[in-house]
C-alpha positions in Angstrom: -54.5 38.8 3.2 -53.9 40.4 -0.2 -51.9 43.5 -1.0 -54.9 45.6 -1.9 -53.2 48.5 -3.9 -51.1 46.1 -6.0 -54.0 43.6 -6.5 -56.4 46.4 -7.4 -53.9 47.8 -9.9 -53.5 44.3 -11.5 -57.3 44.1 -11.8 -57.5 47.5 -13.4 -54.7 46.7 -15.8 -56.2 43.4 -16.9 -57.1 44.7 -20.3 -53.4 45.6 -20.8 -52.1 42.1 -19.9 -51.8 40.1 -23.2 -49.7 37.1 -22.1 -52.2 34.2 -21.6 -50.5 32.8 -18.5 -50.3 36.2 -16.8 -54.0 37.0 -17.6 -55.0 33.6 -16.3 -53.1 34.2 -13.0 -54.7 37.6 -12.5 -58.1 36.1 -13.2 -57.4 33.2 -10.8 -56.4 35.8 -8.1 -59.7 37.6 -8.6 -61.6 34.4 -7.9 -59.3 33.4 -5.0 -59.2 36.8 -3.2 -62.3 38.5 -4.6 -64.4 37.6 -1.6 -61.7 38.4 1.0 -60.9 41.9 -0.2 -63.4 44.7 0.3 -61.8 46.7 -2.5 -62.1 43.9 -4.9 -65.8 43.2 -4.0 -66.5 46.8 -5.3 -64.7 46.0 -8.6 -66.3 42.5 -9.2 -69.3 43.6 -11.2 -67.2 45.6 -13.6 -64.6 42.9 -13.8 -67.2 40.2 -14.5 -68.8 42.4 -17.2 -65.4 42.9 -18.8 -64.6 39.2 -18.6 -67.9 38.3 -20.2 -67.3 40.7 -23.0 -63.8 39.3 -23.7 -64.7 35.6 -23.2 -65.0 34.5 -26.8 -61.6 36.0 -27.7 -59.7 34.5 -24.8 -57.4 31.6 -25.0 -58.6 28.3 -23.5 -56.5 28.7 -20.4 -58.0 32.1 -19.6 -61.5 30.9 -20.4 -61.1 28.1 -17.8 -59.9 30.6 -15.2 -62.8 32.9 -16.0 -65.3 30.1 -15.4 -63.4 29.0 -12.3 -63.3 32.6 -11.0 -67.0 33.3 -11.4 -67.9 29.9 -9.9 -65.8 30.5 -6.8 -67.3 34.0 -6.2 -70.9 32.8 -6.7 -70.4 29.9 -4.4 -68.7 32.0 -1.7 -71.4 34.7 -1.9 -74.5 32.5 -2.2 -73.4 29.3 -0.5 -72.7 25.9 -2.0 -76.1 24.3 -1.2 -78.0 27.2 -2.9 -75.8 27.1 -6.0 -76.2 23.3 -6.3 -80.0 23.6 -5.9 -80.2 26.1 -8.7 -77.9 24.0 -10.9 -80.1 20.9 -10.4 -83.2 22.9 -11.3 -81.6 24.3 -14.4 -80.3 20.9 -15.4 -83.8 19.4 -15.0 -85.3 22.2 -17.0 -82.8 21.7 -19.8 -83.5 17.9 -19.8 -87.3 18.5 -20.0 -87.0 20.9 -22.9 -84.2 19.2 -25.0 -84.5 15.5 -24.3 -87.5 13.6 -25.6 -88.4 10.8 -23.2 
């Protein structure tokens, strides 16, 4: 169980956190606890929009945590089998378009 008020404050203040390791930890926490906390579920769309907008300017450590965070939440909400099915279809589509056989 997460301390909702503290966690929510960390999420809201993410744009103020400039130390790469600290940002990465908060982003990891979002992915880890995002599906378990009702308060955070309400914030996820705004957080993901913010992370997408900042992605190119992030350090590698934070970029990896952003990808990890979004992957965790998608898998938890949609289920692993559904996500893998979509991934396989997109991979096959990419291969058909970009690889000459």
